[in-house]
N, C-alpha and C positions, 0 to 999 in steps of 0.2 A: 397246737397243744396250747391250752392256757396255763397260766401261772400256777394254779392249784394242781393240775394234772401232773405238771413237769415236776413239781415238788413231791409229789406223792410217788412219782417213778423213782426220784432220787432216795426217798426214805426207805422204800421197800427193801433193796439190798442191805443197806445199813441196819435196819431192824432184824432182818434175818441172820445178818452177820452177828449182831449182839446176842441175838437169842441163842444161836449155836455156840458162841463162846461162853455164854452162862450155863447152857444145859448139856453141852457135849462132855465136859469132864465127868458127868455123873453117868452118862449113857454109853458113849463111845469115845474114848479119849485118845485113841489111835488114829482116827480119821481126821484128816485136816478139814479146816472150814471151807465148804464148796463155795461160799458167797464172797470169799476174800478177793478173787480175780476180778471182781466188778470195779473195785477201786483201789486195790493194792497191786503192786507189781508182782508178776508172777514169772516162772522160768528162771529161777537163779541158777547160776553156773556153779556147780559144787566145788570146782578147783579154784574158785576165787576166795580170797581171804575175808573174814567177817568185818575187818575194818574198812574194805574197799569193796563190797559186794558188786558182782557183775550180773547181767541179765541176758538170756538168750532170748530170740524170738520164740513165741509159743502161739497157739491157737486161742489161748485165754486173753492174748493181747486185744482181740476182737471184743470181748467183753468189756475190757478196760476203756477201749476207744469209744465204744457205743455209750458207756456210762458217763464219760466225760463230755461227749456231744451234747447230751441232755443237760449236764451241769453247766457247761458254759452257755447253752441256749438260755437256761434259766437266768444265769447271772446277767446275761445280755438284756433279756426281756425285763428283768427287774430293775436293772439301771435305766431303761428306757422309760418305764412307767413310773417309777418312784423317785427318780433322781432328775432325769433330763426333762421331763414334761412340765414339773413345776419351775424348773430353772427356765426353760424356754417361755413359759407363761410371764415369768417375772420380767424377761427381756422384751415382752410384748410381741413374741413371735405368734401369728394367728393362724397361718395356713398349716392344714394337717400335713401336707408333703414336707413343708419346712421343719415342723415339728418332729416328723419322723427322721428326717435327715440330721437333725440336731441330736436325735436320740443315737443313731448310728455312729456320729462323730464322737458322742460321750463314751460309748463302748469302745470305739478304736483308741481313744485316749487312755482309758483304764486299761485296756489290754496291753498295749504296748508299753505304758508306764509299768505294770506289774512284771511283765516279762523282761523289760529292759532293765529294771532294778534287779531281777532275779539273776541276771547274767547270763543269758542263755548262750551267749557266744563265748564269754569267759569260762564258763563250767563245762562246756563242751570238749570232748576229746578232739573235736575237728577244728583245730585253731587256725587252720590255713585259710579259711573262708573260701576255699575253691569248690565249686559245685560237684566236679566229678569225683573229689575225694569223699563226698558223702556217700553217694551211690556205690562207690567201690568198696567201702569199708562195712557199710551197714549190713549186708545179708550174713555174713559169717563172723562178725566181730563181737565178742561179748561186751555189752555196754554197761556203764555204771547206771545207778538208779535214775538220775536226772536226765541222761541222754535216752535211756529206754523209755521213759515216760513221755518225752518229746517225739522221738523217732519210732516208737512202737514196734 
């Protein structure tokens, strides 16, 4: 998938969502936006408070995951082409395999910097860092928005 086609795939749900938000109040205000599950969390638990919303697993999580697979692939490819290749050439890295490896390392640095700063572990309800705790609680435990976006 080229960079332009990935960007187009990312824009289609956003444009359709915006179109629905603009036109639905005039045509059918009671129907929720069908394009929201592509990039917004779905499956809110009605018993949770609005200050601390919780989310249950739903089939719409598959749309959410698919959209963000394309999103992060686009980010990865953009970093590889527009950031790491010029930097690699600046440092006189010539071989294509080494330039590709440098691009992967650039993405890894970006990815772990972003999610490390985001505080994946500190904002998670699973503070014990024990692997069996994750799998035991995920299937039936309502999750906060951050955890739901990560554990889907």
